[in-house]
Structure formats: C-alpha cells, structure tokens
C-alpha positions in Angstrom: 9.2 28.3 68.4 5.6 29.8 69.9 4.8 33.1 70.6 4.3 32.7 74.2 7.8 31.7 74.4 9.0 35.0 72.8 6.5 36.6 75.5 8.3 35.0 78.2 11.5 36.1 77.0 10.5 40.0 76.6 8.9 40.3 79.6 12.2 39.0 81.2 14.2 41.5 79.0 11.7 44.2 80.7 12.3 42.8 84.4 15.6 42.7 84.3 16.8 45.7 82.1 13.7 48.1 84.0 15.3 48.1 88.1 18.3 50.0 86.8 21.1 46.7 87.1 22.2 47.6 84.6 23.1 43.7 83.3 25.5 42.7 80.5 24.0 40.5 77.6 25.8 37.8 79.1 24.0 38.0 82.1 20.9 38.7 81.2 21.2 35.5 78.8 22.1 33.8 82.3 19.3 35.4 83.9 16.7 34.3 81.0 17.8 30.8 80.9 18.0 29.7 85.1 13.7 30.3 84.2 14.2 27.6 81.9 13.5 29.1 79.1 16.5 28.3 76.3 17.9 32.1 74.6 21.3 32.4 73.3 23.5 35.9 72.9 22.4 36.2 69.0 18.6 35.1 69.4 19.0 38.3 73.0 20.3 40.7 70.5 17.5 40.0 68.2 14.7 40.4 70.7 16.2 43.9 71.5 15.5 44.7 68.4 12.2 43.4 68.2 11.3 45.2 71.2 12.6 48.5 69.8 11.3 47.8 65.7 7.7 46.1 67.3 7.3 48.2 70.1 9.0 51.2 70.0 10.9 50.2 73.2 14.7 51.3 73.1 16.5 49.1 75.7 19.5 50.8 75.8 23.7 49.8 76.0 25.7 52.4 79.2 29.3 52.6 78.4 29.2 53.6 82.1 27.6 51.2 83.4 28.8 48.2 80.6 25.0 47.3 81.2 21.5 47.8 79.7 18.5 49.9 80.4 15.5 51.2 79.6 15.6 54.9 80.1 12.8 56.9 82.3 11.5 59.1 78.9 10.1 55.7 77.4 6.6 56.3 79.2 5.9 53.0 76.9 7.9 50.8 79.2 4.8 50.1 82.0 2.2 49.4 79.5 3.9 47.2 76.9 5.0 45.3 80.6 1.5 45.7 81.5 0.0 44.3 78.1 2.9 41.3 77.8 1.7 39.8 81.1 -1.9 40.0 79.9 -0.8 38.1 77.2 1.0 35.6 78.9 -1.5 34.9 81.3 -4.0 34.9 78.7 -2.3 32.1 76.9 -1.4 30.7 80.6 -5.4 30.3 80.5 -6.1 29.1 77.0 -3.6 26.2 77.6 -6.0 25.3 80.4 -8.9 25.5 78.0 -7.6 22.8 75.8 -6.8 20.5 78.6 -10.0 20.2 79.8 -9.6 22.0 82.7 -12.8 23.6 84.4 -11.6 27.3 84.2 -14.0 28.1 86.9 -12.3 25.7 89.7 -8.8 27.6 89.1 -9.7 31.3 88.5 -12.9 33.4 89.7 -13.1 37.1 87.7 -14.4 39.7 89.9 -17.2 40.7 87.6 -18.1 39.0 84.2 -19.4 41.8 82.7 -16.1 43.2 82.7 -15.5 41.7 79.2 -18.6 43.3 77.9 -17.7 45.5 75.2 -14.6 45.2 74.2 -14.8 43.3 71.0 -14.9 46.8 70.1 -11.5 47.9 71.3 -9.2 46.7 67.9 -12.3 48.8 66.4 -11.5 51.9 68.5 -8.3 51.6 68.6 -7.6 52.4 64.9 -10.2 54.9 64.5 -8.3 57.0 67.5 -4.9 56.7 65.0 -7.0 57.5 62.3 -8.9 60.4 63.3 -12.1 58.8 62.1 -15.2 60.0 63.3 -18.0 57.3 64.7 -21.5 57.2 64.9 -21.9 55.9 68.2 -25.1 54.0 69.0 -25.2 53.9 72.7 -27.9 52.9 75.9 -27.2 54.0 79.2 -27.7 51.9 82.2 -30.7 53.9 83.3 -32.4 54.3 80.4 -33.9 51.8 77.5 -33.5 54.5 74.4 -30.5 54.0 72.4 -28.9 57.0 71.0 -26.9 58.2 68.4 -23.9 60.6 68.7 -21.1 61.6 65.8 -18.1 61.2 68.4 -14.8 61.7 67.8 -12.4 59.7 69.6 -9.1 60.2 71.3 -9.0 57.9 74.5 -9.3 54.8 75.5 -9.4 53.8 78.9 -9.6 51.2 81.9 -10.9 52.0 85.4 -11.8 49.7 87.7 -12.4 46.7 85.3 -14.5 48.1 82.5 -13.1 49.8 79.4 -13.8 53.8 78.0 -13.7 55.3 74.8 -13.0 59.1 75.7 -13.4 62.1 73.2 -15.3 65.3 71.6 -18.7 65.3 70.1 -18.6 66.3 66.9 -18.2 70.1 66.2 -17.7 70.4 69.9 -15.2 70.6 72.6 -17.3 68.7 75.4 -16.1 65.9 76.6 -17.7 62.7 76.5 -17.3 59.7 77.8 -19.0 56.5 76.6 -18.7 52.8 78.6 -17.8 50.1 75.8 -20.2 47.8 77.8 -23.5 50.0 76.7 -22.3 50.7 73.3 -24.8 48.7 70.9 -23.2 49.5 68.1 -20.7 52.3 66.2 -19.9 53.2 62.9 -16.4 54.2 61.6 -17.3 56.8 59.0 -14.7 57.6 56.3 -14.5 60.8 57.7 -11.7 62.9 59.4 -11.1 65.0 62.2 -8.3 67.5 63.2 -7.4 67.0 66.3 -7.8 70.0 68.6 -4.5 70.9 69.7 -5.5 72.6 72.9 -7.2 70.0 74.2 -4.9 67.4 76.0 -7.4 64.7 76.6 -4.1 62.2 78.0 -3.3 64.7 80.2 -6.0 65.7 81.6 -6.8 62.1 82.6 -3.4 61.9 83.9 -4.0 63.5 86.4 -7.5 62.5 87.8 -8.8 58.9 89.0 -12.0 57.6 87.3 -13.4 59.2 83.9 -14.9 62.0 84.6 -13.2 65.5 83.7 -13.7 68.8 81.4 -12.0 70.9 79.5 -12.2 73.2 82.2 -10.7 71.2 85.2 -7.0 72.3 86.7 -5.1 70.2 88.7 -4.9 70.6 92.5 -2.6 70.1 95.6 -4.0 67.4 97.7 -3.2 66.5 101.2 -4.4 63.7 103.1 -3.5 62.4 106.6 -3.3 59.0 107.1 -3.3 56.2 110.4 0.2 54.1 109.6 -2.2 50.5 108.2 -3.4 53.2 105.5 -0.1 55.1 104.9 2.0 51.8 105.1 -0.8 50.4 102.6 -0.9 53.3 100.6 2.7 53.3 100.3 2.6 50.0 97.9 -0.6 51.2 96.8 -0.9 54.7 95.9 -3.7 56.7 95.7 -2.8 58.5 92.4 0.6 58.3 90.6 1.3 61.9 91.9 1.5 61.1 95.2 4.3 62.4 97.7 5.7 61.1 100.5 5.2 64.3 102.7 5.9 63.6 106.6 5.9 60.4 108.6 5.7 59.9 112.3 5.1 56.6 114.6 1.1 57.7 114.8 1.0 59.3 111.6 1.5 59.3 108.0 0.7 62.3 105.3 1.0 62.1 101.3 0.5 64.7 98.9 -1.1 64.9 95.9 -1.8 66.7 92.4 -5.1 66.1 90.7 -8.2 66.8 89.1 -10.7 66.5 91.7 -14.3 64.7 90.2 -16.4 62.4 91.4 -14.3 59.2 91.7 -11.8 61.1 94.2 -14.6 61.8 96.8 -15.8 58.1 96.2 -12.3 57.2 96.6 -11.6 58.8 100.2 -15.0 57.9 101.3 -13.6 54.3 101.2 -11.1 55.0 103.3 -12.1 57.6 105.1 -11.8 55.7 108.7 -8.2 55.6 108.3 -7.7 58.6 106.2 -8.6 62.5 106.1 -8.4 65.2 103.8 -6.4 68.2 105.5 -5.8 70.0 102.1 -8.0 71.7 100.2 -10.4 73.2 103.1 -13.4 73.1 100.2 -12.5 69.5 99.7 -12.5 68.7 103.1 -15.7 70.3 103.8 -17.2 68.1 100.8 -15.9 65.1 102.4 -17.0 65.5 105.7 -20.8 66.7 104.1 -21.0 63.4 101.8 -20.4 61.5 105.0 -22.8 63.1 107.3 -25.5 63.1 104.7 -24.3 59.2 104.3 -25.3 58.8 108.3 -28.6 60.8 108.1 -29.4 57.9 105.6 -28.7 55.0 107.8 -30.3 56.3 110.9 -33.3 57.3 108.4 -36.8 55.2 108.9 -35.0 53.1 112.7 
C-alpha cells in the first residue's frame, strides 16, 4: 500500500478525532471507508499506534464519551495536520507531472521564489536538534557582498511563504534571523553549543507577526476596532493566535491581542487601516497615524 494512502488515512483520523466528536473505532472505520479508502479496524488500530510512535501524537480513548480524541495539550497536532496536508498535496502534484500535465495550467504559485532555500531545511533541522554551530555564508538582498557568520540555530520559521532560520550569533544573546533564500552556503560544524535556557526563542515568536523580535521585547495588550466587514473577516482569519472578541455591535467589532509590537505588525495594521483602527495602546495608535500621514505626504509629493 502506498505511502500516499497512509497519509490520507492519517489525515482522516486526525480530522475525525480533532473536532471533539469522540468517534468510536468502528465509526472511524466507517467514515474513512466512505471516502473511498479501504480500512479495517485492525489497520485503524495500527495507524493509531503509528501516530503515537512516529509523530508523538497520542490519540486517546475517553471512557466517559466512548470515543477517541486528541487532547488540547498536544501542541504538535496542528503542525502535524499541516505537514500531512503538504505531503498529500505534493503527491497529487507529482502525479500530475507523471501524467505529462502542464502544471502551470492547473495551479499557480504566488511566488516561485518562495521555493528558494528550502533545500537547506533538512540539514538546518538536524543542526537545531543536535545544537551544532553553523558557519553561514549570507548575501543580503541589498548588497552584493557575501558575509560569513558563526551561528547557533534555535528555530525554523515560515512567514509569507518564505523560510527563515532564527538563532544567535556565537557567544552572544543577539537574536538574528537569516532568510533561507539568501543563504549562499553553510557548514554544519562538529562543535556543539549549549542552549541559553533564559532565551525562549520559540516562545518569543509565538507573540509576534513576522520575523523581527529581540530578547528584550515583551508582549503588550492591543485593541482593534473594526467595521463589520473586516471584523467578520478576522473572525474567520485571525490576525494572530491571541485574538479575542471583546465586543460586537451591528456597526463595530472589537478584538484584543497580546503581542509584541514590531514592524511586521505595523505593516499588517496599515494594510487594513481603512477598515480597522488601533485604540490601544495609544503609542501604537499614534505610530500608525504617523505612518499613514507619511504615506499621504509621499503620494502627494511632486504632484
């Protein structure tokens, strides 16, 4: 049986158990079979074991609800879902290519350059896991010079269809971010580094939009007042995972966030500024007002 079929089964199991419907083993087998995938109860039990052993995801059985579920504390769940969906979609596209189809007639990627640098992901992931120092050769987008850095990698992060590696320069606590598409080459050294326990890089990035953050940054409470169209859009596509609904009337929807204020957040707020405005904190509101005023001056310049 192909790996693609296994991926489809895994996705079906996670979709059925991740929505708090508590299906029994027999209900899951029936639901999966309805999608055209043949599966026995025995195979389904093996798949549940594989999800635990291969991916560390424990799909548990609730004796009270008489069904299976994924607990809220299993943080890897949404990431595994995304990875499996990527894998399934990649296999579908590969099948189109095998058939001789012109892929560009079927699907159009937002930016072909978003694929640049992804060849580094496997080695970078291993270096992060083993805490090995890297020698990175890097070329900034605004320079022709190639510079070399001794780098301690902590995290891989995706933002706007591009990948970045985040870490610190050797012997410092200065957080640096390198775009994988700008890496000319790198070497994984045999020299290991000790992670700084006071530097919670993954935690910091959970509080931001984008890639710009420093060790001294702290989350702030932000409130956003939206017109109904933007408010309803943000309900389905939140600006950030910390988004909470504060108030709603027929004319206005208000959200709160707990985030680090950085350039990417300001840029995102500018993008929706005709439908949403910052009300808290006042310092951020003033910054957005100044950025909009500068943009207006720029457009009127030399008219």
